[in-house]
C-alpha positions in Angstrom: 0.1 0.8 0.0 3.1 2.1 0.7 4.4 2.2 -2.5 1.3 2.6 -4.0 1.1 5.8 -2.6 4.7 6.6 -3.3 4.1 6.3 -6.9 0.9 8.6 -6.8 2.6 11.4 -5.1 5.6 11.4 -8.0 2.7 10.3 -10.4 1.3 13.8 -9.5 3.9 15.7 -9.1 5.9 14.8 -12.7 2.4 15.5 -14.2 3.5 18.8 -12.1 6.4 19.9 -13.5 5.3 19.2 -17.0 2.2 21.1 -16.7 4.3 24.1 -15.7 6.4 24.2 -18.7 6.3 27.5 -20.7 5.1 27.7 -24.4 8.0 28.1 -26.9 7.6 30.1 -30.5 7.4 28.3 -32.9 9.7 27.4 -35.7 9.2 29.7 -38.9 7.5 27.1 -40.9 4.8 26.0 -39.1 4.5 29.9 -38.3 3.3 30.1 -42.3 1.7 27.1 -42.2 -0.7 28.6 -38.9 -1.1 31.9 -41.1 -1.9 29.9 -44.2 -4.6 28.1 -42.5 -6.2 31.0 -40.7 -6.0 33.2 -43.9 -5.0 36.8 -44.8 -8.6 38.4 -44.8 -10.0 39.4 -40.9 -13.6 38.3 -40.9 -13.9 40.9 -37.5 -15.0 44.2 -37.4 -12.4 46.2 -35.2 -12.5 49.1 -33.5 -8.7 49.5 -33.2 -6.0 49.6 -35.8 -5.3 45.7 -34.7 -5.6 43.5 -32.5 -3.3 40.4 -31.2 -4.3 37.0 -29.5 -1.5 35.0 -27.6 -2.4 31.7 -28.8 -1.3 28.8 -27.0 -1.1 25.2 -28.9 0.4 22.2 -29.2 0.8 19.7 -31.7 -0.4 15.8 -31.3 2.2 12.7 -32.5 0.2 13.2 -35.8 0.7 16.5 -36.6 -2.4 18.4 -35.8 -2.8 21.0 -34.2 -4.4 21.7 -31.0 -5.3 24.7 -29.4 -5.1 25.3 -25.7 -6.2 28.9 -24.9 -6.7 32.1 -27.2 -6.4 35.3 -25.0 -8.7 37.3 -26.0 -12.3 38.4 -24.2 -13.7 37.9 -27.5 -15.4 34.6 -27.5 -15.9 35.1 -31.5 -12.4 35.7 -32.3 -11.3 32.9 -29.6 -14.0 30.9 -31.8 -13.0 31.6 -35.3 -9.3 30.4 -34.2 -10.1 27.3 -32.8 -12.4 26.5 -36.2 -9.5 27.5 -38.2 -7.1 25.5 -36.6 -7.9 22.5 -34.5 -7.1 19.3 -35.5 -5.7 20.4 -38.7 -2.3 19.4 -39.8 0.7 20.8 -40.4 4.2 20.0 -41.7 6.3 20.0 -38.6 9.2 17.6 -38.8 10.3 17.0 -35.3 9.2 18.0 -32.3 7.8 16.8 -28.2 4.6 15.5 -28.5 3.0 17.3 -25.8 5.0 20.5 -26.3 3.5 23.5 -26.0 4.1 26.6 -28.5 3.0 30.2 -28.2 2.0 32.1 -31.3 1.0 35.7 -31.6 -2.0 35.8 -34.1 -2.5 39.5 -35.0 -5.3 40.8 -36.7 -5.5 44.1 -38.9 -8.4 46.4 -39.7 -8.7 46.4 -43.6 
């Protein structure tokens, strides 16, 4: 029973350490793939000249993007990003599964 409790504590500690990993900037080729998936035109009417959203995502072993968080108070923009990118395949040669990426996405006024 003690071994089971110790194993559970170690597993929780390991999960906590990996969850605090800081997102990294994606490679230029991954960034280019994401920009192409999002498209050039902004579907939003912006009050300001531009609006930037920090998007945190990961890429699965099947090279599919999974959006974890889109930092915006506008749910329409967050849903747009998720609908455009979630489960879309990208050409990423080597990466660590579960690695977190941070990409600022900027919408500009047309």
